[in-house]
Backbone as CSV, one residue per row, in Angstrom:
resi,resn,N_x,N_y,N_z,CA_x,CA_y,CA_z,C_x,C_y,C_z
1,MET,-37.479,-22.880,-20.004,-37.058,-21.852,-19.064,-37.211,-20.491,-19.745
2,ALA,-37.825,-19.559,-19.067,-38.064,-18.229,-19.625,-36.763,-17.436,-19.667
3,LYS,-36.613,-16.690,-20.747,-35.414,-15.865,-20.895,-35.550,-14.635,-20.012
4,LYS,-34.485,-14.342,-19.286,-34.478,-13.145,-18.453,-34.176,-11.943,-19.316
5,SER,-34.921,-10.886,-19.113,-34.618,-9.659,-19.841,-33.746,-8.771,-18.972
6,ASN,-32.837,-8.095,-19.605,-31.972,-7.170,-18.881,-32.730,-5.872,-18.650
7,VAL,-32.790,-5.461,-17.413,-33.456,-4.223,-17.062,-32.407,-3.270,-16.522
8,GLN,-32.347,-2.111,-17.120,-31.401,-1.111,-16.640,-32.092,-0.272,-15.575
9,PHE,-31.461,-0.155,-14.423,-32.034,0.616,-13.331,-31.988,2.102,-13.673
10,SER,-33.007,2.815,-13.215,-33.008,4.267,-13.393,-31.999,4.881,-12.423
11,GLN,-31.615,6.117,-12.684,-30.679,6.795,-11.788,-31.287,6.928,-10.398
12,GLN,-32.595,7.141,-10.334,-33.288,7.263,-9.056,-33.181,5.952,-8.261
13,GLN,-33.351,4.827,-8.928,-33.219,3.535,-8.261,-31.783,3.323,-7.782
14,LYS,-30.827,3.624,-8.647,-29.415,3.464,-8.273,-29.049,4.332,-7.082
15,ASP,-29.510,5.584,-7.101,-29.208,6.505,-5.996,-29.801,5.995,-4.691
16,PHE,-31.049,5.516,-4.750,-31.722,5.007,-3.552,-30.982,3.793,-2.992
17,LEU,-30.646,2.844,-3.853,-29.959,1.634,-3.395,-28.554,1.942,-2.890
18,THR,-27.868,2.865,-3.543,-26.527,3.253,-3.105,-26.598,3.942,-1.748
19,GLN,-27.612,4.783,-1.556,-27.788,5.455,-0.269,-28.029,4.430,0.842
20,LYS,-28.875,3.448,0.583,-29.144,2.403,1.581,-27.874,1.607,1.887
21,TYR,-27.115,1.299,0.857,-25.862,0.565,1.021,-24.886,1.373,1.880
22,ASP,-24.725,2.662,1.537,-23.791,3.520,2.266,-24.206,3.706,3.720
23,GLU,-25.513,3.811,3.962,-25.997,3.920,5.350,-25.582,2.687,6.139
24,GLY,-25.717,1.525,5.525,-25.314,0.286,6.193,-23.824,0.237,6.458
25,GLU,-23.037,0.713,5.524,-21.586,0.739,5.703,-21.191,1.699,6.819
26,THR,-21.869,2.836,6.885,-21.546,3.864,7.875,-21.960,3.449,9.279
27,THR,-23.186,2.955,9.407,-23.724,2.637,10.722,-23.386,1.227,11.188
28,GLY,-23.029,0.360,10.246,-22.791,-1.031,10.597,-24.069,-1.839,10.655
29,MET,-25.198,-1.189,10.439,-26.505,-1.867,10.443,-26.980,-1.954,8.997
30,LYS,-26.596,-3.024,8.336,-26.894,-3.163,6.915,-28.369,-3.495,6.691
31,SER,-28.903,-2.895,5.631,-30.310,-3.108,5.290,-30.500,-4.485,4.675
32,ASP,-31.692,-5.009,4.882,-32.093,-6.291,4.320,-32.757,-6.031,2.968
33,PRO,-32.388,-6.756,1.913,-32.995,-6.524,0.601,-34.525,-6.630,0.598
34,VAL,-35.069,-7.505,1.413,-36.530,-7.657,1.475,-37.170,-6.384,2.024
35,SER,-36.616,-5.842,3.100,-37.192,-4.626,3.688,-36.993,-3.417,2.762
36,VAL,-35.884,-3.371,2.038,-35.650,-2.267,1.100,-36.641,-2.361,-0.060
37,ALA,-36.911,-3.575,-0.546,-37.898,-3.760,-1.612,-39.280,-3.301,-1.141
38,GLN,-39.614,-3.611,0.087,-40.902,-3.175,0.647,-40.926,-1.663,0.816
39,GLU,-39.828,-1.086,1.252,-39.754,0.356,1.431,-39.951,1.085,0.105
40,MET,-39.417,0.523,-0.967,-39.589,1.141,-2.284,-41.072,1.256,-2.644
41,GLN,-41.878,0.333,-2.163,-43.298,0.298,-2.504,-44.126,1.289,-1.699
42,ILE,-43.629,1.704,-0.559,-44.438,2.581,0.307,-43.818,3.956,0.542
43,LEU,-42.670,4.224,-0.057,-41.950,5.469,0.168,-42.660,6.646,-0.500
44,TRP,-42.917,7.697,0.285,-43.578,8.908,-0.216,-42.592,10.059,-0.253
45,ASP,-42.819,11.008,-1.149,-41.988,12.209,-1.169,-42.705,13.341,-0.428
46,ASN,-42.161,14.543,-0.469,-42.719,15.681,0.274,-44.092,16.118,-0.223
47,THR,-44.403,15.804,-1.473,-45.692,16.225,-2.033,-46.780,15.180,-1.821
48,GLY,-46.441,14.070,-1.206,-47.427,13.023,-0.940,-47.544,12.004,-2.060
49,ASP,-46.648,12.065,-3.022,-46.647,11.092,-4.117,-45.669,9.965,-3.794
50,TYR,-45.947,8.805,-4.370,-44.999,7.706,-4.218,-43.701,8.063,-4.931
51,VAL,-42.587,7.711,-4.332,-41.282,7.980,-4.942,-41.082,7.060,-6.149
52,PHE,-41.487,5.809,-6.004,-41.307,4.828,-7.080,-42.664,4.334,-7.575
53,ASP,-42.828,4.333,-8.874,-44.014,3.743,-9.493,-43.890,2.226,-9.425
54,PRO,-45.019,1.510,-9.499,-44.952,0.042,-9.409,-43.983,-0.602,-10.412
55,GLU,-43.858,-0.037,-11.603,-42.925,-0.631,-12.569,-41.465,-0.376,-12.193
56,GLN,-41.230,0.482,-11.208,-39.863,0.760,-10.738,-39.499,-0.062,-9.498
57,TRP,-40.455,-0.780,-8.949,-40.165,-1.592,-7.775,-39.202,-2.697,-8.154
58,LEU,-38.292,-2.970,-7.258,-37.300,-4.017,-7.487,-37.539,-5.183,-6.544
59,THR,-37.123,-6.351,-6.974,-37.240,-7.540,-6.127,-36.047,-7.586,-5.177
60,PRO,-36.179,-8.315,-4.078,-35.025,-8.462,-3.173,-33.788,-9.016,-3.894
61,GLN,-33.994,-9.929,-4.848,-32.854,-10.487,-5.585,-32.162,-9.421,-6.433
62,GLN,-32.943,-8.535,-7.057,-32.347,-7.460,-7.851,-31.530,-6.522,-6.957
63,ILE,-32.065,-6.238,-5.786,-31.366,-5.357,-4.834,-30.075,-6.020,-4.362
64,LYS,-30.161,-7.287,-4.014,-28.985,-8.028,-3.561,-27.913,-8.054,-4.651
65,SER,-28.322,-8.277,-5.884,-27.373,-8.303,-7.005,-26.737,-6.936,-7.223
66,PHE,-27.535,-5.881,-7.102,-26.998,-4.527,-7.260,-25.941,-4.257,-6.203
67,TRP,-26.244,-4.605,-4.954,-25.287,-4.385,-3.873,-24.023,-5.220,-4.053
68,SER,-24.164,-6.420,-4.586,-22.985,-7.261,-4.842,-22.091,-6.626,-5.896
69,ARG,-22.703,-6.123,-6.962,-21.919,-5.448,-8.010,-21.264,-4.186,-7.464
70,LEU,-22.000,-3.440,-6.636,-21.464,-2.221,-6.047,-20.249,-2.543,-5.177
71,THR,-20.362,-3.578,-4.364,-19.247,-4.002,-3.514,-18.043,-4.392,-4.356
72,ARG,-18.281,-5.211,-5.386,-17.186,-5.663,-6.251,-16.509,-4.482,-6.935
73,ASN,-17.294,-3.554,-7.462,-16.725,-2.399,-8.158,-15.943,-1.498,-7.212
74,ARG,-16.455,-1.321,-6.012,-15.739,-0.477,-5.047,-14.434,-1.126,-4.609
75,ARG,-14.459,-2.435,-4.397,-13.226,-3.128,-4.011,-12.208,-3.069,-5.137
76,LYS,-12.685,-3.270,-6.354,-11.810,-3.215,-7.519,-11.211,-1.819,-7.654
77,SER,-12.042,-0.796,-7.483,-11.579,0.585,-7.565,-10.571,0.884,-6.458
78,SER,-10.874,0.420,-5.262,-9.988,0.641,-4.125,-8.649,-0.057,-4.351
79,LYS,-8.700,-1.265,-4.898,-7.476,-2.021,-5.160,-6.637,-1.313,-6.220
80,GLN,-7.297,-0.776,-7.252,-6.570,-0.058,-8.292,-5.935,1.201,-7.731
81,GLN,-6.658,1.906,-6.855,-6.099,3.115,-6.253,-4.912,2.769,-5.372
82,THR,-5.027,1.679,-4.630,-3.938,1.239,-3.762,-2.721,0.866,-4.603
83,THR,-2.958,0.159,-5.710,-1.866,-0.218,-6.597,-1.218,1.014,-7.212
84,ALA,-2.048,1.971,-7.644,-1.514,3.203,-8.239,-0.711,3.985,-7.208
85,GLN,-1.196,4.067,-5.965,-0.482,4.788,-4.916,0.837,4.094,-4.601
86,LYS,0.817,2.755,-4.556,2.042,2.001,-4.296,3.053,2.263,-5.410
87,GLN,2.583,2.297,-6.656,3.476,2.558,-7.781,4.092,3.955,-7.671
88,GLU,3.265,4.944,-7.280,3.775,6.302,-7.096,4.829,6.332,-6.001
89,ASP,4.541,5.644,-4.885,5.494,5.602,-3.772,6.801,4.947,-4.213
90,ASP,6.691,3.849,-4.970,7.888,3.165,-5.465,8.676,4.070,-6.402
91,ASP,7.957,4.798,-7.270,8.631,5.712,-8.194,9.367,6.807,-7.441
92,GLU,8.732,7.348,-6.384,9.376,8.388,-5.589,10.621,7.831,-4.892
93,GLU,10.503,6.600,-4.390,11.641,5.969,-3.728,12.776,5.738,-4.729
94,ASP,12.421,5.304,-5.949,13.431,5.115,-6.987,14.106,6.435,-7.329
95,ASP,13.324,7.506,-7.395,13.892,8.823,-7.685,14.877,9.238,-6.596
96,ARG,14.502,8.988,-5.325,15.400,9.321,-4.220,16.675,8.482,-4.313
97,ASP,16.525,7.192,-4.647,17.700,6.332,-4.797,18.595,6.843,-5.923
98,ASP,17.987,7.259,-7.023,18.761,7.802,-8.146,19.514,9.052,-7.724
99,GLU,18.859,9.907,-6.935,19.511,11.131,-6.464,20.689,10.786,-5.564
100,ASN,20.504,9.782,-4.697,21.584,9.369,-3.804,22.754,8.788,-4.584
101,VAL,22.470,7.997,-5.611,23.528,7.419,-6.432,24.262,8.528,-7.163
102,THR,23.517,9.465,-7.704,24.126,10.586,-8.422,24.996,11.394,-7.476
103,ALA,24.495,11.652,-6.290,25.261,12.435,-5.317,26.527,11.689,-4.919
104,SER,26.423,10.393,-4.705,27.606,9.653,-4.285,28.574,9.440,-5.437
105,SER,28.086,9.412,-6.653,28.986,9.207,-7.782,29.758,10.477,-8.123
106,THR,29.295,11.612,-7.638,30.039,12.847,-7.891,31.071,13.114,-6.807
107,THR,31.075,12.279,-5.799,32.076,12.429,-4.752,33.440,12.067,-5.326
108,GLU,34.428,12.930,-5.022,35.767,12.674,-5.556,36.582,11.877,-4.547
109,PHE,37.185,10.832,-5.055,38.035,9.998,-4.222,39.489,10.318,-4.540
110,PRO,40.351,10.120,-3.557,41.767,10.373,-3.845,42.270,9.414,-4.916
111,GLU,43.141,9.912,-5.717,43.661,9.122,-6.803,44.710,8.161,-6.268
112,PHE,44.561,6.911,-6.618,45.529,5.912,-6.197,46.586,5.750,-7.282
113,LEU,47.835,5.762,-6.863,48.911,5.598,-7.821,49.354,4.141,-7.836
114,PRO,49.697,3.662,-8.997,50.182,2.259,-9.041,51.500,2.114,-8.301
115,ARG,51.783,1.002,-7.751,53.030,0.777,-6.997,54.146,0.462,-7.869
């Protein structure tokens, strides 16, 4: 079995794939990795040059894997933000409870005399 080499995507590739992913999230019409791989091969810029050189073309599997990692990282980030926000809310609630306890503990009660 041939060893797979790790290929680091260029920023241009990452930006393109992230843009396609975000378009799908926004419109609800998610792109197919096969069509995105084909688009990478025929995409032209304003000067008439190809946007991606042949060595920058990605396979549908590479695109699918990138989108899976992007989804996982975004969910993880979102979960961490939600947890951090919940912790902040809990801390604020605890502070309010502390203020209420302090306020009620400074209330003076009538002194009871022993019988």
